[in-house]
C-alpha angles and dihedrals in degrees: 000000000000114000094179103064088132089068093066125228114341132180112264092253091056092042089055089047092052092048090050091048093050091049088055093052100263123138114228126201143146123259123225087256091056099254122129118248124201116197133178127167112264093019131091113252114262120212128198132172119263090215104040119190094198115075089214095055095098090047091048091049092050091052088051091052090051093046094051091050092048091051091049091049091049091050091053097046117093 
């Protein structure tokens, strides 16, 4: 089920976040510094740590992905 094997081993919460992002059309890759970068045409890139110390970091990143997509959708609607 994992679409992000190139990212290496991730905690389950980050694996779920990456799977969600891919299902929403985001591209997920690892930066040279070890962070995770989410990119999508027309949206600013979003970065998160690959070793988060806060248990809510994956949830916060997911919310940010949704907010960015919602803003993009509102800008495009007439």
